[in-house]
N, C-alpha and C positions, 0 to 999 in steps of 0.2 A: 603474616601470611599464612594460610589453614595446613599445605603442601611442603614438608622440610626437603628442602636439595640438600644432596648428598653433594659434600663438597669435596671434589677430589685432593690428596697431599700434593706435596710442592717438594724437587728434588732445590736440594743447597741453593745452585745457580738460578733457579726461576727464582724463589725467595731472595734471592741477592738482586737480580733486575728490576723486579718489583718496587725494590727501597731504594735504588739510587739515587732516583731523584729527590731525597731525602738529605742528599749529601750537598747541593746547593742552595734551596733551599737551610739550611744549618750552615751552610757561608755564608749566605747571608745575617742568619742570627748572628754569627760567633761575631761580626764587624758590627753589629747594634749593640752588643756585649760592652764591644771593647774599644770603640773608634769612633761610636757615637759621642759620649760623654766628654770624651778627652779636645775631640771637632769642637766642639760646646762651648770649650774651655780656649782651647787657639781661639774664638771667636768672640772672646772674653764674657761669657756666664762666668757666674762664682758657683759655688761650692753647692749653699744651700738653693737654687735654683734649678739646680740636676734634675728633681726629684718631679717637679711639674713641668720638665721640658721632658719627660719622656710619660707623659699622659696621650701618649700616641695610641701604647702597646696595650695595656688595660683597654681602651676605649674602644679600638680598633676590634678587638680579641674579645671582647665583650657582645659587641652588636655583628659580628662579621661570620665568625666559625659557627654557633648557634643556626643562624639564617643560611648558609649554605651547608650546613649538614640537614634540616630541615627540607633545601629544596635539592641536595640530591638525593635521598632517600625515594625522592617522587622521580628522577630524572633517567629516563635510559634514551640514547642514541644508540641503531645498531653500529655506525661509524666510529662514533667515541667513544661512547659506555657511560657508565655512571658518574665517576668519581676525576676520570682523568681529565675531561676539559677543562673542569676548575680551578687542579692546580695546575693544566698546564696555562689558563689566562691568567691566575695568578702568577706562575714563573714570570711570564710575558713581560707584566708590569713590574714585578721585581729587580728585574734586570734595567729596564728603563732608570729607573728609581737610584738603581745605585751606581749605572753613570753618572749621574746628574750630581749626586748628594757634595763629590769632594769640591764640585765648582760653589758653595755656597760663599754668598758676600756676608749675610747674616746672619746672626743665631735664629730670626724667625723663619729666614726661607731653608735653612737648616727643619728646623720644626717642621714647616710643611712639606718637607720632602721625605720623615719620616714616619707622618702621616700616611704616606701613599706606600711609604716601602711596608708597614706594620700590615695593610690594609690588603695590600697583597701579598704578604707572606700568611697573614691567616687564612686567605683563599685558598690558597694551596696545601697550608697544613690539618688544618681537620679532612678533606676528604682523603686524605694521606693515611692517619688513623685509622679512619673507617676504614679503607682498602683492606687492611691484614684481617677481618671480620669477615669482608665480604669475598676474602680469598682462601683464605685459610681453614681447615680443620679445627676445630678449639686444642686440642692438641697439640699442634703446632704453631699455636696464638705466640707463647710466651716466647717460643722462639723469632716468630716475626717482628715484635714490637722489641728484640732484644736485639735485631738484627739494623731495627730502623736505631736501636740507642748508638752503635757500630757506626750508622754513616752522622749522626747526631754527632759523635764522635771526630768523626773525620772531616767534614763540614763547617767545624767551629776551628777544626786542627787547623785545617789549612788558612782560613783566614787572620787566625791569631799569630800563626808563625810567619803568615804573610806580610802583616807589621813587623816585626821582629827585626825579619833579615831585611826589610827592603830600608828600613830607621836605620837598619847598623851599619848597611852597605850603600844605598843613596841618599842619609839625610842628609851625611857632611858634619862639620864640626860647628857652622853657626847657623844660626836661625834667624829669617830676619818678617817673623811675624804673619801669620793669620793661618791659610792650612800648610802644615807641608806639603812638598810635590810627590816625594813615596805614602803616601795619604794616597794618593791618585790611584798609584799603581793597585794597592790592593784591593780599593773598590771596582775596577777596571778589570779585574781578575776574576773576582765576584760577579760582574752583572756576566761573564760568558758563565761562569761552572752555575749561576741558577737556570738559564734555560737550556741550556746542553743537559746537565741531568736530566734535566725533565722529563726532557724531548727521548731522551733513550728509552727509560722506563716507558712514556707514552708508546714506544715504538717496540717494545720489546714483552712488554706482558698485558695479554687480553684481558678481558673482562668477563665473568663469568654473566653470560645470556637470562635475562630472568628467563621463568617458567609461563607458556600461555597464561597460565590462571596472574602470576605476578604482574605480567602485559596488560592482563583485561584491567587489574587495581588499579595500575601506573593511569590505564586511560581514563578509568574515573574518577578517579583521586585529582587529576589534570581537570577534567572539563567541569567538577564543584569547587575547584581550589579559587580564589579571590588574591586581592593582594594582600591580607592579611591571615591569609591561611597559616603561610610559617610563624608570623606570631603568635596565632592562637595552640598551633602544636608547639613550640615551645613552654607556655606557657602550661601547657596539657603534661608535657611530659617531664617538666618540673615538677607538676602537681602528684603525678606519680610514680617519682623517681624510686629506686630500689634502692632500702634502706642505707645498700651500703655505700653508695656515692655520696650520701649525708654525710658518715662517717668521714669518707675519703676528704670531703669538703676542710672539714676540721683542720685536717693535715696539711692540709693544700692551701691554709689560712697564715700559718705559721712559716713554711716552708719555703711556698712564694713570696713571702714577703723577704724572707732574709736571702733571699739570691737578688731579688732586685737591690736591696740593699746593697748586696755585695761586688754588682755588677756598676753601681754607680758611686762607690767610693773604693775601690781597690786604686785607681790610679791616685786620688788624692791622698789618699792613707799611705802611696808606695814613694810621692813628691816630698811629703813630709817624716815619716817616718826612716824611711830608706835611705834616702837623696836632700834630706835638709832644708827645702825649701817651702817656703809658706804663702801662703795667699796674695799674703803683700810683699812679695819677692815676687813673683809672678806678677801683681797687677802693674808694678811698679817699671818694673823689666818691660814686658810690652808698653806700658805707657813712653818711656825713653826710646821705642825702637821706634813706636810710631812718628815720635818727635823727629827723629832723626827723618826720617820717609818723608816727613811732609818738610824739612831743610832748614828745621831750627838746627839753632846751635845746638852740640852737646859734647861733655867734655869726654875725650877719647876711653878715661877709663872706666867712665860710665857707662857707656857703651859695651865695652866692652865685657866689662860685669852683668850686662843685661844678656846678651849673646850665652855669654854661659850658662845665666839663669835658664833661658829660652832653650838651651839645647840640651839643661838638662832634665826637663820638662818633657823633652822629645823624646829622652832614654829612659824616660819611668812609663811610657806609653808604650813602648819599644818590653818595657822588661814586663808591664802586665800582657800586652799580647801572650811574651817566653811564657808567661806562669796561664795564663787562661788556655794556650796552646797545649801546654806539659799535663793539664788537666783532662785536658781529652782525649792527650796521645792513652792517656791512662785509661778513658773510656772505653775507645777502641779498643785496647788490651782486655779488659774487665766486664765487657758487654754480655760476649757469650759466655765466658765463665762463671757468668753470674748464671744461666741457667743450672747446670748439675746441682749448685748450693741452693738454689730455691725450690728442685724436686727433692733435694736429699731435706732442707733445713724449713721450707718452705717458703712459698710468698710472701709471706706473713713477717718474718722473722728475719729476714735479709734483709728486707727495705729498713725493718728498726734498723740492724745492728746498724746500715748501711751510714742513716742518718746520726746516729750519735757519732759513728767515726769523722763524720763532716764536720759536725759543729764544735768536737773537738779539733779537730786541723784547721779552720778557721779560726777563732779562738787564740790558737798561736799567732797568726801572719804578724800585728802589729810590736812583737817582742824580738823578730828574727832581722840582726841584721845587715846581713848577706844576704846579696843577690844570689849566691848559688843555694843555699841554705834556703832561704825562703820556698823554694823550688820543693820542699820535703811534703809541705803541707797539702801542696797541690795533687800529693795522690790519697789520700783521703778524699779531696772532693772530688777526681776524678771518679772512685767509685762511687762515692754517692749520687754521682752525677749520672752514670752507668745505670743505677736502680731507679732512680728518677723519673728515667726517659722510658724505663720499661714494664719494671715489678708494679706498679698501682694500675693499668693497663688490663695488663694479666690476672690482676685478683680483681678487679671489678666485669670484665668482660662478659664471662660464665651469665651474669646477672642481667645484662642487657638485652631486649627483644633484638631478633635479627633484623625486624623490618622498619626498627628504631635506632638503626645503633648509630649511623650517619650524626643524627639530631643530640643523642646521647654523648656523641663525643666531642661536640660541638656545648652539651651541658660544663660535658669534665671540664672543656675547655673556659667556661665561664669564672667555674673554682680556681682557676690558675689567674684569670687575669683578674677578677674581682679581689686581692690578695694586693694585686700591684696596683691597679685605681685605690684604695686604702691607702698603700704605701706612698704614692704621687700627692697626695692630697693631705696625707701625716706627716711625712717625716720631717719636711722644710721645718716644720713647729717642731718636732725633736729632737734635730738636730742643732738649732738653734737654744732651744730653751733647758731640754734634757741633757745633750751631749756637747753642753759648750762648745757647737762649731768646730768638735776635734774628728775626723775623719778615722782616726784610729779606734775609737769609743765605737762609730758605728762598726767601724768592721768586725770587734768582739758580740756585739750585739746581733749582731748574722747570726755568728756560732750561735751563742746561746736558744735564738729560735729555732734552728734548727735540731737544740734540741730537743727542746720542747715538741715541734712535731713529731721526731721521733718515738715519745712518750705517748702521741693520741694515738699515733696508729697502732699501739693496743686497743683502741677501742674499737677497732675495725672489723667486723665479722660477716666475712663472704660467704654469699648465700647461693649455690647455684642453683634452688628451687623456685627463684623467682625469673627464672631465664622467661 
């Protein structure tokens, strides 16, 4: 745009209200992190299948977020605004998918619902990132992005702790195969939180209306727009992308590959390293339970053993929820505290420190044999997660043209999902051929990759002159 708008400063509670919707979106994301892979296991999937079963996230993120960004940049409704229609629609479909997910009866039914859930999450999430740039002046954007980190922590914390609490108090002492009933309650709670929190932000936060000149430009752009326009704009945006975004892409390659490995293999690691359950034991236990359900005679001692194994598997899922909930509590507590550190030491140096700290903490997990002591490294992951959700955006945001903020937030998401896509397609092979099907080795590798990502941050050189 030729005329630079003056964006008014917002109060703490105005920034709070505009980001409340991020809570529900992140509750859904938390369930994906912690519950989806165990659900695959409950339905009979093996560890080496988990990466490819998580293909929905990278693919939908790669396709949907840049498109939504490009379209929302050219959207204006006097009643609904520019970004709000997209995260409201995304939240609605997210709630529907969350409600249906625990009713999955097969692996591929669960995988299909994950595609819908990821598509909805991506539709809602991308406009929220652009929303910060639309609504806040530059000197408040770091605070705005870190406020989002706070709600990232809050949403994922509730998702994970709901799994832990429901398993502990509603799980009972026996297992009967399939998806446990306590898992249903976590997904139903997420279905409510998703739509309710986004509706709150939509109701409480007006968007800044465009100037007459901007409205005219939007009208002209709409008249010239075709089906292929958003795709062309994405290609042009990548071609003209500020150098700092290319530098961030290298960091994200290792960071998000590592995160996807952690989310997929933390429960398998806990089952083997903390509870002594092998995949062969779990497979045998499921087979015995299924035989008993079909009326086939099973020795009572074998049946008791199988129920004990599957109960421990459920406990491992609950422990994952406790661990992931713990690191997200730390994320909530540290998200806004990182703001003064970033101002004093710089966002870049703070980000480097947080990634190094995260990597070292993750590498210790397989060696801790106590379910309480193993929570200590979650402090490092919580601090790192808070930095990942805010600092990179505040580092690159000044270099992004205001009129293309939506599309570039979508491009940044492509930098996230491409490493995830690479992981889903490659890690099954890596796991089988280089890690010996050892989930503990997978977690150690994730820690190493966080350290590599932190080293790559040294190459980032933010440049506000490109704005």
